[in-house]
C-alpha positions in Angstrom: 103.5 64.1 101.3 101.5 67.3 101.0 98.0 66.5 99.9 95.8 68.6 97.5 93.4 69.2 100.4 96.2 70.7 102.6 97.2 73.1 99.8 93.5 74.0 99.2 92.9 74.7 102.9 96.0 76.9 102.9 94.7 78.9 100.0 91.2 79.3 101.5 92.4 80.1 105.0 94.6 83.0 104.0 91.9 84.4 101.8 89.3 84.4 104.6 91.7 85.7 107.2 92.8 88.7 105.1 89.2 89.5 104.3 88.1 89.2 108.0 91.0 91.5 109.1 90.1 94.1 106.4 93.5 93.6 104.7 91.8 92.5 101.6 88.8 93.9 99.7 88.2 91.1 97.2 89.1 87.4 96.8 88.5 84.7 94.2 87.7 81.1 95.4 90.0 78.3 94.4 89.0 76.4 91.3 90.5 73.0 90.5 90.8 71.2 87.2 92.6 68.1 85.9 95.2 67.8 83.1 95.2 64.9 80.7 98.0 63.5 82.8 95.8 63.5 85.9 97.5 66.4 87.7 95.4 68.9 89.5 95.7 72.5 88.6 94.4 74.9 91.3 94.0 78.6 90.7 91.6 81.5 90.9 90.2 80.8 87.5 90.0 77.8 85.0 91.4 80.2 82.4 94.2 81.9 84.3 96.2 82.5 81.1 98.6 85.3 81.8 100.5 85.5 78.5 99.3 89.1 78.1 101.5 90.2 81.0 104.6 89.2 79.0 103.7 90.8 75.7 105.4 94.2 76.2 102.6 96.0 78.1 103.5 98.9 80.2 103.3 98.4 84.0 100.1 100.4 84.1 98.5 98.6 81.2 99.3 95.2 82.6 97.8 96.1 85.9 94.6 97.4 84.2 94.3 94.2 82.3 94.7 92.1 85.5 92.0 94.2 87.2 89.7 94.0 84.2 89.9 90.2 84.1 90.0 89.8 87.9 93.1 87.8 87.4 94.0 87.5 91.1 93.5 85.4 94.2 93.4 88.4 96.6 93.0 92.1 96.1 94.6 93.8 99.0 93.2 96.9 100.6 95.7 99.1 98.8 94.5 97.6 95.4 97.7 95.4 95.1 97.1 92.0 93.7 98.3 88.5 94.9 98.1 85.7 92.4 98.3 82.1 93.8 98.2 79.0 91.7 99.7 75.5 92.1 99.8 72.1 90.5 99.5 68.9 92.5 100.6 65.4 91.2 102.4 62.3 92.0 101.5 62.6 95.6 102.8 66.1 96.2 103.3 69.7 94.9 104.3 69.6 91.2 104.4 73.3 90.6 103.5 76.7 91.9 103.2 80.4 90.9 103.0 83.2 93.4 102.9 86.8 92.3 102.8 90.1 94.1 101.7 92.9 91.8 101.8 96.2 93.6 99.2 98.7 92.5 101.2 101.1 90.3 98.6 103.9 90.2 97.4 106.6 92.6 94.0 105.6 93.7 91.1 108.0 94.6 89.0 105.7 96.7 86.0 108.1 96.7 85.9 108.1 93.0 86.5 104.3 92.8 83.5 103.8 95.1 81.4 105.9 92.7 82.4 104.5 89.3 84.2 101.3 90.1 87.9 100.4 89.9 88.2 99.5 86.2 86.4 102.5 85.0 88.5 104.6 87.3 91.7 103.1 85.9 90.5 103.8 82.3 90.7 107.6 83.3 94.6 107.1 83.3 95.3 108.1 86.9 98.9 109.2 87.6 101.5 106.6 88.6 102.6 106.3 92.2 105.9 107.8 93.1 107.3 104.3 93.9 106.1 101.9 91.2 107.2 98.3 91.5 107.0 95.6 88.9 105.6 92.3 89.8 107.6 89.9 92.0 107.0 86.3 91.1 108.0 83.0 92.8 107.8 80.0 90.5 108.3 76.2 90.8 108.4 74.8 87.3 110.4 71.5 87.3 109.3 70.5 83.7 111.2 73.5 82.3 114.3 73.4 84.6 117.6 74.1 83.0 120.9 75.9 83.7 119.3 79.2 82.7 115.9 78.4 84.3 116.2 77.1 87.8 113.3 74.7 88.8 112.4 77.1 91.7 113.1 80.8 91.2 112.1 84.4 91.8 111.4 86.8 89.1 112.3 90.4 90.0 111.6 93.5 87.8 112.0 91.7 84.4 111.4 88.3 82.9 115.1 87.5 82.4 115.9 88.1 86.1 115.6 84.7 87.8 117.1 84.2 91.3 117.3 80.4 92.3 115.6 79.1 95.4 116.6 75.7 96.9 113.1 74.2 97.1 109.4 75.0 96.6 107.6 77.5 98.7 104.3 77.3 100.5 101.5 79.9 100.3 102.5 80.8 103.8 106.0 81.6 102.9 104.8 83.9 100.0 102.3 85.8 102.1 104.7 86.3 105.0 107.3 87.6 102.5 104.9 90.1 101.1 103.8 91.6 104.3 107.1 91.5 106.0 108.9 93.3 103.1 106.1 95.7 101.8 103.8 96.2 104.7 106.1 96.4 107.8 103.5 98.3 109.9 100.9 95.5 109.4 103.6 92.9 109.9 104.6 94.3 113.2 101.0 94.7 114.5 99.7 91.3 113.5 100.9 88.3 115.7 98.7 86.0 113.7 100.4 86.9 110.4 103.9 86.4 111.8 102.8 83.1 113.4 101.1 81.9 110.2 101.9 78.2 109.7 104.0 77.4 106.6 103.9 74.0 104.9 107.4 72.6 104.2 108.2 70.4 101.2 110.9 67.8 101.7 112.0 67.7 98.0 115.0 69.9 97.6 115.9 71.0 94.1 119.4 70.4 92.9 121.2 73.6 92.1 123.3 73.2 88.9 127.1 73.7 89.2 126.9 76.8 87.1 124.9 78.5 89.8 127.1 77.5 92.8 129.0 80.7 92.7 125.8 82.8 92.2 123.5 84.3 94.8 120.3 82.4 95.6 117.4 82.9 98.0 117.1 80.9 101.2 114.3 80.7 103.8 115.2 80.0 107.5 113.8 76.5 106.9 116.4 76.0 104.1 119.2 77.1 106.3 118.1 74.8 109.2 118.1 71.8 106.8 121.6 72.8 105.4 122.9 73.0 108.9 121.3 69.7 109.9 119.2 71.3 112.6 
C-alpha cells in the first residue's frame, strides 16, 4: 500500500527539484486536512475550491483568477501552473487531481518584475499564439459511472473525459507535462526522465460501454496487461 508519507514526499521532492533547477519560480507547500470520514486531503491550500474555473470564465480570466488566488502547487518558469492534490484513505490513494494550466498570455518579464504578475495580467496583455486549455488527470472513484470513468483525463473542455486504466502518480504527471510540452528540457534533463514513479496496484474496471473507445495507457499499464 502507498502511504500518505510517500505521497507527501513525492509532492515535496518535485517542488524542491524544479525550484533548484530554475524550472519553477514559485511553489506552495503541501497542506493536509482530514475529512469527517478520516480521509486525508492533501493540496496546496486548505481551501483549494476550483468551482470558479468551471463557471464559464474565458481562458484568460480563469488563468488570472488562478494567479490571483495562488491556486497552484508549482508555477513554472514560463508562468504555467501545475496543480497537484490527492486524497489518501483506507490504506492507499483514494483520489487525485493533477492539472497543467499553460500560461495563455504573452508575458513581459521586465514589466512583471516591476509591478508583479497579477497587476501585469490586469493590464490585459495579448494572448499567446498557441493558447491551450487546462489538461487535467483525475481519479474520482466516488463519482464513477459509464459517462464518468473513475480515472480519466480532461482535455480542452469539461465534457471530454478519456478513460485511464488506473490512478497515476505525481511522477507520471510531471513526466507527461515535460515530455509533451517542454521537449528541450526533457531531452536535456536525465534526472527528469529518470524520476521515480509510484505505481498503484488497484486497476479500475473499464465499463463495457468503453471497450470500443480509446483510452490512455502508461507503459506500466501495458506491462501489466502483457503480464511482464
